N, C-alpha and C positions, 0 to 999 in steps of 0.2 A: 781472874785478877790474882787470886791467891797463888796460883801456879807461877805467875810471873814474879810475884814478890818473893817466892821461895828460892829463886835463882839469885844467889848472893855473890856471883862473880862481880868484881869491881868493874865499873864502867870505864871505857877507854876515853880519856879526855881529848878534846879537840886540839889541833896544833896551835902553837904560839904564832902570833902575827910576826912575820919576818919581812919588814918592808922598809925601804929607804925613806918612805913618807913619815915614819915615826921619828926621824931626826928633827931636832928643833928648827934648824934652818935660820935664815936671816931674821933678826928681830928689830931691825931699824925702823920698820913701819909702826912699831908700837908707840914711838914718840909722836908720830903724826896723828894717830887715832886717839891718844890719851885725852886731849882736851875735848874731842867730840864725844867720847864715851862719858866723860865727866859731866859735860853739859846735858847730855841725854838723860843721865841718871838723875840730875837735879830737876830737870823739867818733869820727868816721870813722877818723882816724889812730890812735886807741886801739882800733880794731876793735869799738867798741860800736855796731854798725850799726843796731839797732832804735831806739835813742835818737837817733842821728844822723838817721835817716829821719824821725822826728817833728819835728825842728828844721827840716829842709828842706821838709817839707810845710807847716809853719806859715809858712815864708818865702814859699812859692808862694801861699798864701792871702792874705797881705798884699799881694803884687804884683797879683793879679787882683781882689781885693776880694770881699766877701761876695755871695752870690747867683749866683756863676758857677761851674759845675761843671768841674773840671779833674782828669784829662784829659777831653777832650770826650766826651760820651756817644755811643756808637757804635750805638745802636739805631735808633729811629724817625727821628731827624734826620740820620743818615748819619755824624755824628761827624767831619766833615772841614772844612767851611766854617764860619767863625765871624766875625760882625761885630765882636766884641770883639777878636779877633786882628788883623783888618784895620785897625782904628782905633788899635791899640796903638802908642804912641810907642817910639822906639828904646831909650831907657834901660830901660824896663820889659821890652821884648822881650829884650834881652841878659841881664838879670837872670833872667828866667823861663827862657830857654834853658839858662843855667848851672844853675839850680835843678833843672830836669827831668833834666839829666845826672847831677847829684849824687844825686837820688832813685833814678834807675835803677841807679846804682853800688851804693847801699845794698841795693837789692832783689836785685841780682845776687849780692852777697856772702851774702845770706840765702837764696840759691838759689830765689828766687821769680821764675823766668824770665818767666812770663806777665805779671806786673805790671811787671817791669823793661822788657820790650819795649813795653808800652803807654806808659810814661813816656818812654822814649828816642825812640820814634816820634812822640811829641808835638812834638819839636823840628822834625821835617820838616813837620808840620802847621802849625806856627807860621811856618816859612819860606815854605811855599806860600801861606799867607794874606797874607803880605807882598806876594807877587807878585800876588795877587788885588786888592790895594789899588792897584795901579799905574794910572796914568791911562789906559793902553791895554792891552788883553789881549795876551798873547804865547803863542806855541806852547810846548808842554810841554818841548821840547828846549832852549828858551831859559830856561824857568823852573827847570830842573834846575841850571843854572849862571848864575844871574842876574848881570847886569853892574851894579855899583854904583859910581858915581863917588866917587873918593877925597876924604875930608874928614878931616883929622887929629883933629877933635874929635867925630866921630859914632860912634866905636866900631866901625868896619867890621872892623878886624882881629879883635876879639873875636867878632863875628858869624860870621866864617869859622872861628875856633878852636872855638867851641861846636858849630857844625854838624858839623865834621869829627870832633870828639870823640864826638858822638852817633852818627854813622854807624859809627865804629869799634867803639863799645860795642855797638851793635845787631849788628854783624858777629860779635863775640865771643859774644854770646848765641845767635845762630843756629847758630854752629859747635858750641857746647856741646850743642845739640839735634840735631846731625848734619844740619842743613839747609844743606848746603855751597853750594847755588846762591844762596840769599838772602844767606848770609854773604859769598860772593865778590862779589856785586853791590853790596852796601852798601859794602864796602871799596873796590871799584873806583870807585864814585862819589866817595868821600872822596878817593881819590888824584887823580881828575880835577879836583876842586875845587882842590887844591893846585897843579895845573898851570895853572890859569886865574885866579890871584889878581890883584887890581888891582896896578899897578906899584909902589905905595908900601907894600904889605903885606910884612912881613918873612917870607920863606918858611922861614927857619931855625927859626922858631917851631913849624913843623909837623913837623919831622923826628922828634921824639920821639913823635908821634901816629901818623903813617902814613908809611911809607917804601917805596921800590922793592923793598927786600929782603923786607919783609913781604908785598908784593903778589906776589912771586915764589912764595911758598908757596901763596897762595890760587889763583893761576892754574893750579897743578898738580892741583887737585881736579877730578874728574869728578863729575857730579851725577845719581844718587848715585855715590859713589866705591866701586868694587868691593872695595877693601881694607878699607873700614870697615863694610860691611853684614853680614858673615858672622855676627856674634853680637849684633846690635842688639836692644835691648828698649825698649819704650815706657815709660820710667821717669817721664816727665812726661805723665800721662794727660790733662791739660787741653790739651796742645799736640801730642800724638803719639798714634798708634794703630797697632797691629800689622796688617800685611796680608800677602798672599801672592799672587804671580803664578804661574799654572800654564798651560803651553802645551797647547792642545788639538790633537791629531793629527787632521787632516782627511783624509778618504778621498782618496788620490792621484788617482784617475781623475776626481774631482769637484772638483779644485782649479782656481783661476783664476790668470792672470798677476799678479805683484806690481804694486802701484800706490799712488799717492797722489793727492790732489786730487779724489777721487771724491765724488759726492753720495750720501747714504744716508738711509734712514728705516725705521721699523718699522710693520708693519700685520698685525694678526691672527696673531701668533706667528711672523712671518717678518721677517728683516732683509734689506733690499734695498740694492743698490749700483748706481750708474749711472756709467759713464765713468771719468775719471781719466787718469793718464799714468804710464809706467814711469820716465821721467826728464824733465828740463826740455827736452830736445831730442827727446823722443818715444821710442817710439811712443805715440800718443794713442789712447785707447779711447773707444768709443761703445756698448759692450756693456752689458747689464743682467743681473743675477743676483740670486738670493735664497738664503738659508740658513734652515733650520728651527731656531728657537731651542730647541725641545724636544729636538733631537738634533743639535747643531752638527757633531759629528764625521762625519756622513754626507755633508757637503760641499755644494757649490753647485749650483744648478739654473739653467738658462738661460732667458732671456726675450727678447722681441724687442728689438733694439738701438734706441738713440735715432735717429730718422729725420731729424733736423734737418740743415741745411747747414753747421753749425759744425764746423770741423775739430778744434778743441780743446774737448772737453767736460770742463772742469776748473775747479775753484774756484767751483762753483755750489751752490745749496741747493734743497731740496725741502720743501714743506709738504703734508701729507695732509689733505684735507677731503672728506667724503662719498664715500669709496671712490675718490677720484682723487688721484694724486700730482702736484702742480703744480710745474713745473720752471722756475725763473726764470733766464733767461740774459742779462738786461740789455736785452731788446727788448720793445716793446709786445705782441708776440705771446707769450702765455704757453702753453707746451707742457704737456701733462699725459699721464699714463699711467693708463688705466682699470684698476684693480686687479681688477675683476670680469671684464671681457671680455679683459683683457690686450692692449689695443690702445692705440696712441698717438693723440693728438688735440691740438687747440689752440683757444684762444679769444683774442679781441682785447681788450686793455685800453686804457684811456684815460689819458694823462699828467695829472699833478696841475696843471701850469701851462701847458696847451695845447702846450708844446714838450717833447718827450721829453728827459730830463736827461742821458742817456748816448749816446755814439756807437753806431752799429749793430753794432759788434763789439768784442771784446777786453775786455768787462766780466767781472771775475772777482775771486775772493778776498775776497768780502764776507761779512757775517754775516747769517743769516736764521733766523727762528723763527716758528712758527705758534702763535697764542693764540686758541683757539676757532675762529672763522671768519676771523680776520685774519692776513694774512701780512706780517710786518715784515722790512725789509731795511735794513742799515746798512753804510756805508763801501764798501771795495773799490777796485780800480784799473780804469782804462780807457784808451783811446788818447790821451786828453788830459791825464790826471793819473797820473803814475807814483808819486808819493809816497803816494797814497791819498786818498780823499775822506771826508767825514763826513756825507753826505746820509742822512737817516733818513726812510723812507717806509713807508706801510702800504697794503695792498689788502684790502678786505673781499670775500671770495669769496662771501659770501651775498647781496651787493648785485648785482642784475642789470646795473647800470651798469658794474661792474668798473672803477672809477676810482681811480687811485692818489692818495693824499693825502700831501703833504709835511708832515712834523712838525718837523724841525730840520735845520740844516746846509746844506752846499753840495756840488754834484757837480763843479764845474769851477773852473779858475783864474780870478782869483787866490784861493788858499786864504785864508780869513779866520779868525784865532784868535778863540775865543769861550770864556770861562770857564764858560758855562752849559750846555755840551754836550760830549761827547767829541770829541777832535781828529781830524784826518784820518788814516786808517790802512787797512791791509789785514790780512787774517788775524786779525781780532779773535775773541774767544770770546764766545758768547752762549747763554743758556738762559732759560727762563721758569718761574716758580714759580706754579702755578695751584691750589695746594691749598685755599685759602680763597676762595670766591666773593666778589667785591667788593674783594679785596686783592691781586689778581694783579700781579706785578711782572716786568719783563724785566731780566735782569742782563747787563751787557756789560763786558768787561775786556780789557786788554792789546792786543796787536797790534803792527804795525810800520809806521813811516813810512819808506818806501823813499827816503831822501834821497840815497843813493849813485846809485840809478837816475835820480833827478831831476837830479842834477848831470851825469851822462853825457848826458842829453837836453837839458841847458841849460834846465831848468825852474826856476821859483822854489823857494826853500827847499832847494836842492841842497846836499850836503855830501859829504865823503869818507867819512863814517860814517853808516850808517842808524841809526834810533832805535827802541829797544824801549820801548813803553809799559809802565808799571807801575801804571796807574790802574784804578779799579773804579767802575762806575756802575750805577744802576738807574733804570728808567723806570716810572712809575705808569701802568698800562694803563687805568685808569678815569678818573683825573683829568688825566693827561698831565703832562709835565715830567720832566726829568732830575734826579737827585740824586747827587752825588759821595759814594761810600761809603768808609769807612775800612777798611784792611786790618788786621784785628785777629787776634791769635793768632800762628800759625806758617805764614805764607803762602808761595806760590811767588814767585820773583823775576820781574822784568820779562822778557817774552819774547813771541813770537808763535807761530802754527801749533800751538797746543796741541790735544790731544784732550780732549773734554769731554762730559759727560752729566749730566742732572738725574734722580736716582732718586726717583720719587714715592713708592715704597714706604718708603724710608728718610728721605725729606724732606731730602735732601742733594745737593749738586753734587760731581762728581768731575772732576779734571783730571789729565792725564798728559803728560809730555814737552814737546816744543816746541823752539824755536830762538831764539837771541839773536844778532843781527848785530853786537852791540857789547860783549859780555863776552868778553875774550880767554881763551885757554887756552894753556898752555905745558907740554908733556909731555916732560920732560927725557930720560927713559929711551928714548923713541922718537925723540928729536931733532926734534920737530915743534912749531911754534908756529902758532897760529890767532888770527885777529881775531874769531872767532865761537865759539859753543858750541851743542851739541845736548844735550838733556836726556832723562832717563828716570825722573824722580822723580814721585811721586804725592801728591796733596793732596785734602782734603775741605773743602768749604765748608758750614757749618751755618748756614742763614739764621735770622733772628729769627722768633719765633712771630708770625705775622700777626694772630692774634686777641688777643695779650697782649704788646705791646711793652714789656717791663720789663727791669730790669737782669739778671734771671736768664735772659732770652731773647735777650740781645745776640748778634749774629752772631759767628762765629769760624772761623778757618782751623786745620786740623790737618794735620800731615805724616804720611803713611802710610809707616811703616818696613817695608820688605820685604827679605828676605835674598837673594832672587833677583829679577830684573826683565828685561823685554824690552830689546832693544838700543836705545840712544839714537836717537831719531827725531823727526821733525816730520810734520805733516799726517796723522797716524793718526786713527782714529775710535774713540772710546769710545761704547758704546751699552748701554742697559738693557732687559732683558726686562720689560715692564710687568706681566706676570702673576706672575713669580717674584721680581723684583728683582735677578736675577743681572746682573753687569756684565762686559762683554766688550770686547776691543780688537782692531781689525783694521787692517792696512796701515800706510802711512807710508813715509818714506824717510830716509836719512842720507847724509852726505858720506863717501865711501870713504877719504879720508885721515884724517878725524877718527876714524872707526871703521875700523881697518885691514881691508882686503878685497882680496885678490889677484885676484879675478875681475872687479871693477868699477873702472874708472879714476877716475870722477868721483863718481857717486852710486849708491846701491843702494836699491831699493825692496823692500817686503815684502808677503807675502800670508799671513802667519801669523795665527792666532787665539789669543788668551789670555783667561783668566778671572781677574778680580780678586776675592779674598776678603778681607773686613775683619772684624776682631775686635770686632764690635758685634752686637747682636741683629738677626737677619735678614741678617747678612753672610756666611753659609755658611763660617764659620771653624772649625767643630767638627772637621772631618777634616784640618786642616792639621797637619803634623808639622814643627815648627820645627827640631828636632834634625836631621832628615833634610835639610831645606833648607840648614842650616849646612854640610853636607858635600857636597851634590850639586846645589843649585840653580844655574842659569845666571846669571851676573852680567853681563847685557848680552851682548856677543859672546864673553865669556870663560867658561871652565869653572872650577869650584871644585875645588881639590885635596881629595880626600876626607880626607886625613890632617892637613894643616897649615892648610887653609882659604884659602890664597892663591889669587888669581884670575889666570888666564893662559891661554895656548894649550897646554894640557896633553894628555898622551897618555891615551886612554881604556883602560879595562880590557879585555883580550882574552878574558876568561873567559865563562862561560855566562850571565852577567847581561846580556849584550848591550850593554855599554858604559854601564852604570848609573853607574859611578864613574870619576873621572879622578884621575891622580896626576902631580905636578909633576916627580918624578924617581924613580930606583930606590930611594933610601933611604926616601922617603915610601911607596912601594908596599910595601916590606918591612915598615915599621912599621904600615901601615894595613890590610894584607891580611886579617889575622885578623878584625878588626871588620867589614870589608866582606863577607867570606865569610859571617859569621853573620847580618849584617843583610839581605843581598840574596841569600842562598843561592847564592852564586857558586862555581863550581868551575873548575879548569883545563880547557882544551879542547885536546886533542891534535890537531895538524895531520896 
């Protein structure tokens, strides 16, 4: 970090928005909506929220006109990009943004959080479509904080006011749903906007909307926050679901060293891992192991190590085709492990454009997924691009020519912004939904643009702060082409290095944890401040029905509420047993200052195995005891006091229960002992 901060070269600002959509345009509609807005405001002030909602919705209909669905439908068309919004003039844009905020306020008061979030997030969709209308594409980090030249007559101040109001209202909604990560990220973006206003915009206007004092509260949250999770319930079933994390004790003599960055795959009831690293400075692993999913607790079994000449076998992906696990390391030579003979081999592939797109080493942190016989890879970093690239390629393993095909994007400098495909990044999340033949889609989301690393290496697009993507895309496997997807429901906030899996039995994707290089944390009790955040929250993505894309099958995110959870971490792996639908978590790492650890100075990696249970049909939730978890479940690195429920570094019971319960002090032990004794059949043990 100090090396990056020592580079004092000024950052190159993003381009100004140059769009015809910034013109004020026709304002005659304002006379028609004025009485509707006035009546709506009066009804809202009198707390007649349902009637006020009707007035504001009617106002929105006048603004956009008949035949246009608002909010944008989020099913088959993605619900994000809109020609109508891109061409909308400034007067209508400002009026619509204000109207969306008012509708969301009414719905919040009516405790309809799902609809409130849809309407308030519509404001960000409108803002991003303004950026889409720009004469030249820009990178996402510039589109988050678009530069608009000041004109006293074009309503720029109101543009910023309504956007900040919308972000803060979204933050309040997410916090009401206990989604602290997304609540903090929305509020943080609102605060950043107020710090990057055009010179002539009156910053005093924003003090009543977002302030540094309010931000101080949000920066103190952990995600999830251990003091909030002890008695959570999924009261908003459309946006939340109860879950449970349980740690699986693996046979000690069959455990393996902790790690992250490893490659993994599942084949015939076994979960395999290859390589990884204990910390960013090593040691680096080339070993290979598997675990039987039918009995995870029996531990790991050894296989022949990766024989390649690469020192760092980390940040790579594997695709399994016809009993061979193909291991892509960024070279034309594609290594594989024969799962029947348990021997390593390799084949030679051909580049898409005669010249191989990556340097011969240091390619890592990309996304990869196998769909039928085709191995898709996206993004990643290499010796020439620190920020991350956005090259998207595919290799058909059934084709004897073994020739890579370029689909979209670029692998090298200069990085080129393009609204039609995901931007350059490393550590994106990817999965494929293959449930319906002919409708297969690849989903890609989030990731990080390592702009701080680029600045240190004096590469283009460098900055003192790296960028966390919060976007969501899908690729049509059969027709080709990217589609920007809307994040509907109760989603995770922008981050990278998430664990993820698509569960075909349940027809849902699951994500856990991750890391944000740009969301600050301020833990007053520990006297520590960080410019980054690690996560341990869990979410479900329910994709649309591929056979019937209707309003009832619109995609949605749900937050999984768990009373206990694994330690905050990044680069862990979620995986699903295809035979049973059971979901497991393995590995990952965290910063030893962010998660206090006396044994590790910089980072700590993990070798623990957890199972996730979800309160849905087929989610294995029947045997979960929520009352027991309230009193004994681990809250990340902290124990739960059996009596009062507070989380911390508590003293475990020394009785015959073997440390089943923890107590924060002698008073809680005295008050909780009787219940603990009856529940866990614990007795005093004489020394």
